[in-house]
C-alpha positions as CSV (number, residue, x, y, z in Angstrom):
1,M,-19.0,-5.1,0.3
2,K,-17.6,-8.2,-1.4
3,L,-18.0,-8.2,-5.2
4,I,-17.2,-11.3,-7.4
5,S,-17.1,-11.7,-11.1
6,W,-16.8,-14.9,-13.0
7,N,-16.8,-15.9,-16.7
8,V,-18.5,-19.3,-16.3
9,N,-18.2,-20.2,-20.0
10,G,-21.7,-21.8,-20.0
11,L,-23.6,-21.6,-16.7
12,R,-25.4,-24.9,-17.1
13,A,-22.1,-26.8,-17.5
14,C,-20.5,-24.8,-14.6
15,V,-23.4,-25.7,-12.3
16,K,-22.6,-29.4,-12.9
17,K,-19.0,-28.6,-11.8
18,G,-19.7,-27.0,-8.5
19,F,-20.9,-23.5,-9.2
20,L,-23.6,-23.4,-6.5
21,E,-21.3,-24.7,-3.8
22,Y,-18.8,-21.9,-4.6
23,F,-21.5,-19.3,-4.9
24,K,-22.8,-20.1,-1.4
25,Q,-19.3,-20.3,0.1
26,A,-18.3,-17.0,-1.5
27,D,-21.3,-15.2,0.1
28,A,-20.7,-12.1,-2.0
29,D,-22.9,-9.0,-1.8
30,I,-22.9,-8.8,-5.6
31,F,-21.9,-11.7,-7.9
32,C,-21.8,-11.2,-11.6
33,L,-21.4,-13.6,-14.5
34,Q,-20.2,-13.5,-18.1
35,E,-20.7,-16.0,-20.9
36,T,-23.8,-17.6,-19.4
37,K,-24.7,-19.0,-22.8
38,L,-28.4,-19.1,-21.9
39,Q,-31.8,-18.1,-23.0
40,A,-34.7,-17.2,-20.7
41,G,-36.2,-20.2,-19.0
42,Q,-33.2,-22.5,-19.6
43,I,-32.1,-22.5,-16.0
44,D,-33.8,-22.0,-12.6
45,L,-31.3,-21.0,-9.9
46,D,-32.5,-20.9,-6.3
47,L,-30.3,-18.2,-4.8
48,E,-31.9,-17.3,-1.5
49,G,-31.4,-13.7,-0.5
50,Y,-30.4,-12.5,-4.0
51,E,-32.2,-10.7,-6.7
52,Q,-31.3,-11.9,-10.2
53,Y,-30.9,-9.9,-13.4
54,W,-30.1,-11.5,-16.7
55,N,-29.2,-10.2,-20.2
56,Y,-29.4,-12.8,-22.9
57,A,-27.8,-12.7,-26.4
58,E,-30.2,-13.0,-29.3
59,K,-28.0,-15.8,-30.7
60,K,-28.6,-19.0,-28.8
61,G,-25.8,-20.6,-26.7
62,Y,-23.7,-17.4,-27.0
63,S,-22.4,-14.7,-24.7
64,G,-24.9,-13.4,-22.0
65,T,-24.4,-11.9,-18.6
66,A,-26.1,-12.0,-15.2
67,V,-25.9,-10.2,-11.8
68,F,-27.1,-11.6,-8.5
69,T,-27.3,-9.0,-5.7
70,K,-28.2,-8.9,-2.0
71,W,-28.8,-5.1,-2.4
72,T,-31.9,-3.9,-4.3
73,P,-30.8,-1.5,-7.0
74,L,-32.5,1.8,-7.7
75,A,-32.6,0.9,-11.4
76,V,-31.4,-1.7,-13.8
77,T,-30.5,-1.2,-17.5
78,Y,-29.4,-3.6,-20.2
79,G,-26.9,-2.8,-22.9
80,I,-25.3,0.6,-23.5
81,G,-28.1,2.1,-25.5
82,M,-26.5,1.5,-28.9
83,E,-28.2,-0.7,-31.5
84,E,-24.9,-2.0,-32.9
85,H,-23.8,-3.4,-29.5
86,D,-26.9,-4.5,-27.7
87,H,-27.8,-7.8,-29.4
88,E,-25.3,-10.0,-27.6
89,G,-26.3,-9.6,-23.9
90,R,-22.9,-8.1,-22.9
91,V,-23.8,-5.4,-20.3
92,I,-26.0,-5.0,-17.3
93,T,-25.9,-1.8,-15.2
94,L,-27.3,-1.6,-11.6
95,E,-27.7,1.8,-10.0
96,F,-27.2,2.1,-6.3
97,D,-27.4,5.1,-4.0
98,N,-23.7,6.1,-4.3
99,F,-22.3,4.1,-7.2
100,Y,-23.1,2.2,-10.4
101,F,-22.2,-1.4,-10.8
102,V,-21.7,-2.7,-14.3
103,T,-20.9,-6.2,-15.5
104,V,-19.5,-6.5,-19.0
105,Y,-18.4,-9.3,-21.4
106,V,-16.1,-7.5,-23.9
107,P,-16.2,-8.9,-27.5
108,N,-13.3,-11.2,-28.4
109,S,-11.3,-10.1,-31.5
110,Q,-11.3,-13.7,-32.6
111,N,-9.0,-15.8,-34.7
112,E,-7.0,-13.8,-37.3
113,L,-8.4,-10.7,-35.6
114,A,-11.6,-11.1,-37.6
115,R,-13.5,-8.8,-35.2
116,L,-10.8,-6.4,-34.2
117,D,-12.3,-3.4,-36.1
118,Y,-15.6,-4.0,-34.3
119,R,-13.8,-4.4,-31.0
120,M,-12.2,-1.0,-31.5
121,R,-15.6,0.6,-32.0
122,W,-17.0,-1.3,-28.9
123,E,-14.1,0.0,-26.8
124,D,-14.7,3.6,-27.6
125,D,-18.5,3.4,-27.2
126,F,-18.3,1.4,-23.9
127,L,-15.8,3.8,-22.4
128,A,-18.0,6.7,-23.4
129,Y,-20.9,4.9,-21.7
130,I,-19.0,4.5,-18.5
131,C,-17.9,8.1,-18.5
132,S,-21.5,9.2,-19.0
133,L,-22.4,7.3,-15.9
134,E,-19.5,8.8,-14.0
135,E,-21.0,12.2,-14.6
136,K,-23.7,11.2,-12.1
137,K,-21.9,8.9,-9.6
138,P,-18.8,6.7,-9.4
139,V,-18.7,3.4,-11.3
140,I,-17.4,-0.1,-10.6
141,Y,-17.4,-2.4,-13.6
142,A,-16.4,-6.0,-13.7
143,G,-16.0,-8.8,-16.1
144,D,-14.1,-10.5,-18.9
145,L,-12.4,-7.6,-20.7
146,N,-10.6,-9.9,-23.1
147,V,-7.3,-8.1,-22.9
148,A,-4.1,-8.7,-21.0
149,H,-2.9,-5.1,-20.5
150,Q,0.8,-5.6,-19.7
151,E,3.4,-8.3,-20.4
152,I,3.1,-9.4,-16.8
153,D,-0.5,-10.2,-17.4
154,L,0.2,-13.3,-19.4
155,K,2.7,-16.2,-19.2
156,N,3.9,-15.9,-22.8
157,P,3.8,-12.3,-24.0
158,K,6.3,-12.7,-26.8
159,T,4.6,-15.6,-28.6
160,N,1.2,-14.1,-28.1
161,H,2.0,-10.6,-29.4
162,H,-0.6,-9.7,-32.1
163,N,-2.9,-12.5,-31.0
164,A,-6.5,-11.6,-30.0
165,G,-6.4,-10.2,-26.4
166,F,-2.8,-9.0,-26.7
167,T,-2.7,-6.8,-29.7
168,D,-1.2,-3.3,-29.5
169,E,-4.6,-1.9,-30.4
170,E,-6.4,-3.7,-27.6
171,R,-3.8,-2.9,-25.0
172,E,-3.8,0.8,-26.0
173,K,-7.6,0.9,-25.4
174,M,-7.0,-0.4,-21.9
175,T,-4.4,2.3,-21.4
176,N,-6.9,4.8,-22.5
177,V,-9.4,3.5,-19.9
178,L,-6.9,3.9,-17.1
179,K,-5.9,7.4,-18.3
180,S,-9.5,8.5,-18.2
181,G,-9.5,8.2,-14.5
182,K,-10.1,4.5,-13.8
183,I,-8.2,2.1,-11.6
184,D,-7.3,-1.5,-12.4
185,S,-8.1,-2.7,-8.8
186,Y,-5.9,-5.8,-8.9
187,R,-2.8,-3.8,-10.1
188,Y,-3.6,-1.1,-7.5
189,F,-2.9,-3.7,-4.7
190,Y,-0.3,-5.8,-6.7
191,P,1.4,-3.5,-9.2
192,E,4.3,-6.0,-10.0
193,Q,2.7,-9.3,-9.3
194,T,3.5,-12.0,-11.9
195,G,2.2,-15.5,-12.4
196,V,-1.4,-14.9,-11.3
197,Y,-3.9,-15.3,-14.1
198,S,-7.7,-15.6,-14.5
199,W,-8.0,-17.5,-17.8
200,W,-6.3,-20.6,-19.2
201,S,-7.0,-22.1,-22.7
202,Y,-8.6,-25.5,-22.6
203,R,-6.1,-26.6,-25.2
204,R,-3.0,-28.5,-24.2
205,R,-3.9,-28.6,-20.5
206,V,-2.2,-25.3,-20.0
207,R,-3.8,-24.7,-16.6
208,E,-1.5,-27.3,-15.1
209,T,1.5,-25.3,-16.2
210,N,-0.1,-22.0,-15.4
211,A,0.3,-20.7,-18.9
212,G,-2.5,-18.2,-18.4
213,W,-3.8,-14.7,-19.0
214,R,-5.2,-12.1,-16.6
215,I,-8.2,-10.8,-18.6
216,D,-10.9,-10.6,-15.9
217,Y,-11.0,-7.3,-14.0
218,F,-12.6,-4.9,-11.6
219,I,-12.2,-1.4,-12.9
220,V,-13.2,1.4,-10.6
221,S,-13.6,5.2,-10.8
222,E,-10.6,7.1,-9.4
223,S,-12.8,8.7,-6.9
224,L,-13.4,5.3,-5.2
225,K,-9.7,4.8,-4.5
226,G,-10.2,5.4,-0.8
227,A,-12.9,2.7,-0.7
228,L,-10.7,-0.1,-2.0
229,R,-10.0,-2.7,0.7
230,S,-8.7,-5.9,-1.1
231,A,-8.5,-7.6,-4.5
232,D,-8.1,-11.3,-5.2
233,I,-8.0,-13.8,-8.1
234,H,-9.3,-17.2,-7.0
235,T,-7.1,-19.5,-9.2
236,D,-8.0,-22.5,-7.1
237,I,-11.7,-22.4,-8.2
238,L,-12.4,-24.7,-11.1
239,G,-15.6,-25.1,-13.2
240,S,-14.7,-22.9,-16.2
241,D,-11.6,-21.9,-18.2
242,H,-11.8,-18.7,-16.2
243,C,-11.6,-18.4,-12.4
244,P,-13.5,-15.9,-10.2
245,V,-12.0,-12.4,-9.4
246,E,-12.9,-10.5,-6.3
247,L,-13.0,-6.9,-5.0
248,V,-13.8,-5.8,-1.5
249,V,-14.9,-2.1,-1.1
250,E,-16.2,-0.1,1.8
251,L,-18.8,2.4,0.6
């Protein structure tokens, strides 16, 4: 199965920049999106052969996730079942026969870390949600996790220390995820790879100099280690300030 995740930073804008051409070329079994920035009825995608599932933020033009799948799920749920977290369209869970697939758009801690305290609560509650799913079957979750875990996951770690996405607190939460029996699939295949990122700020044309961050992930339950076949980050694909990330598994 080929799985692809992409923060499109506004799907309507991304469609104008070649989204559908890439989607068809990728031919993924499951293709998930973050930051769709849509409300119901604002876009009509003709994706032949795919079922579509959408989670919209209550706030217009903000956040939002989607999953397009060739495989019909047994069940689909939206959010994590907690009132505090389920107004921003950040999570969709698809249950299949032998695993759960979750797409997630993790809250950004924002300028001057205005939302860091909330982010810490989110991290604990989302991990508890994933672990509750794992009690039934393995989990693959994918999306913009808004954290560069290690110094090799961004171009300029020293100047970005304490900035949103590279605070000690956020990095420690990611460490906790991995310690809880999860695998960062890209690092599983490329433990020391540098210079490969999934997000570049629109400011100062930093994509041209590759001053990026790796903040988009596929995280998988430890029990699926034997099913992992390949991971990739498609840095050549434009249309957003993020690029698509990929995981191939044999389940």
